[in-house]
C-alpha positions, 0 to 999 in steps of 0.5 A: 831417666837415671837418678843422676840425671833426675837430680840434675834436672830438679837441682838447676837454678831455674828449677829452684827459682820456679819452686821458690816462687811457686811456694811463695805464691801458693802461701800468699793465696792461703795466708790472704784467705786466712787474713780475710777469714779472720776479718770476716769472723771477727767483723773487725779488720783491727781485731788481734786475730786479723792483725796476727794473720795480716802480719804473717801475710806481710812476712810472705810479701817480704819473702817474695820481695827478697826473692826479687831483690836477690835477682834485681837488687834492693831497688827492684825488691822495694818496688815489688814490695810496695806494689804487692802490699798495695794490692793486699790493701785493696783486698782489705778494702774490698772485704771491709766494704763487704762487711759494712755493706759499702758498695762504693768502697767495694767498687773502688777496691775493684777498680784499684785491683784492675789497675793494679793488674795492668801496673804490676804486669808492666812492672814485671815486664820491665823488670824482666827486660820484656821476657815476660809480656806485660799483657800475659802478666796482667792476665795471670794477675787478673786470674789471681785477683778474680779468684780471690775476689770470689773467695772473699765474696764466699767468705762474706756470704758464709756459703762454705765454698771459700777454701775450695775456691782458694785451693783451686786458685792455688793449684791452678793459677799460682804454679802457672804464674810462678813458672812464667815469672821464673822462666822469664827471669831465667831467660833474662839471666841465663848465666845465673839460672841455667836450665 
């Protein structure tokens, strides 16, 4: 492949979108892991350490919403951010339930996360005009949720596996999710995101 051809291939609108979403989704996994770690280490979700980590995680959420807004407008960006923040709150609930040995709280958080998978999958499908199948989106979100739950459990158990689990979630699940979403957005908006 000639250098000019390679530059063109990685410089397309769809490639840039895929890279942006991959970066933001990967960052989400690590920042969520750091926030949970701070809650576990301090045993206090109101600690300055947790709040600082949570603030950075929320900036990542806002950046993701901005990426969605750049394609679909402010209303879609706001809807994305609202649902995305909700699922982070469910993870906080799950972690606090583990810290306080409140199994009911953890179970409720797990139920909320399962519902989020379906709701957010439907949201992404509707936003992309059906280019991203709701079931496929929910399945991808399910892998994300399941991998983070296992990482939270590892942090709570102190078994030393949490960051290996986060790394696996980042490299195995997030690029696939970003690619599927970017592909659906590009297919829906071919004039804006050329291959």
